Backbone as numpy.savetxt, mean C-alpha at the origin, in Angstrom:
# Nx Ny Nz CAx CAy CAz Cx Cy Cz
-2.17 -14.15 11.53 -2.51 -13.27 11.44 -2.56 -11.70 11.69
-2.19 -11.66 10.64 -0.46 -10.28 10.74 -2.28 -8.68 11.73
-0.85 -8.22 12.49 -0.81 -7.91 13.00 -1.76 -6.13 12.04
-2.35 -5.65 12.99 -3.02 -4.41 12.38 -2.61 -3.35 11.96
-0.95 -2.42 13.56 -0.66 -2.41 13.07 0.15 -1.88 12.69
0.71 -2.88 11.99 1.71 -3.05 10.12 1.25 -2.84 9.52
-0.74 -3.87 8.88 -1.11 -3.83 8.27 -1.78 -2.39 7.67
-1.73 -1.43 9.07 -1.93 0.59 8.16 -0.67 1.01 7.75
-0.07 0.96 8.05 1.54 0.94 7.60 1.94 0.43 7.06
1.52 -0.31 6.12 1.38 -1.15 4.60 0.81 -0.57 3.99
-0.82 0.43 4.42 -1.20 0.51 3.44 -1.18 2.05 3.13
-0.56 2.88 3.84 0.23 3.84 3.92 1.07 3.63 2.79
2.21 2.89 2.98 3.87 3.04 2.57 2.78 2.79 0.67
1.96 2.29 0.25 1.76 1.89 -0.82 0.96 3.12 -1.24
0.16 3.59 -0.66 -0.63 4.96 -0.76 0.85 6.27 -1.16
1.60 6.66 -0.37 2.38 7.43 -0.38 3.80 6.64 -1.68
3.74 5.68 -1.67 4.64 5.27 -3.51 3.33 5.53 -4.25
2.14 5.14 -4.25 1.66 5.82 -5.20 1.72 7.10 -5.74
0.70 7.93 -4.65 1.08 9.64 -4.94 2.00 9.78 -4.95
3.18 9.84 -4.66 5.19 9.84 -4.87 5.60 9.37 -6.65
5.18 8.03 -7.22 5.87 7.76 -7.87 4.37 7.58 -9.23
3.80 7.50 -8.73 2.73 6.70 -9.95 2.71 5.57 -10.07
2.68 4.58 -8.65 2.78 2.94 -9.09 1.11 2.93 -9.15
0.29 3.22 -9.52 -1.07 2.59 -9.87 -1.09 1.50 -9.86
-0.41 0.51 -11.70 -1.07 -1.13 -11.50 -0.08 -1.62 -10.10
0.59 -1.29 -9.33 1.03 -1.12 -7.71 0.04 -1.41 -6.80
-0.71 -0.90 -6.93 -1.20 -0.78 -5.41 -2.32 -1.08 -5.99
-2.97 -1.76 -7.09 -3.82 -2.07 -7.78 -4.21 -3.05 -7.60
-3.10 -3.92 -8.05 -2.35 -5.38 -7.34 -2.34 -6.07 -5.90
-2.06 -5.00 -5.40 -2.80 -4.11 -3.51 -3.94 -5.25 -3.52
-5.33 -4.34 -4.22 -6.25 -4.82 -3.62 -7.19 -5.51 -3.47
-6.74 -6.31 -4.84 -6.98 -8.04 -5.16 -7.52 -8.80 -4.31
């Protein structure tokens, strides 16, 4: 089971990458 704090940080990190580097495909692959 994934720690909620870690999971939240991971989602924030993905969001940061998406905003700053335009990694839309990476972010969407994580949403599946």
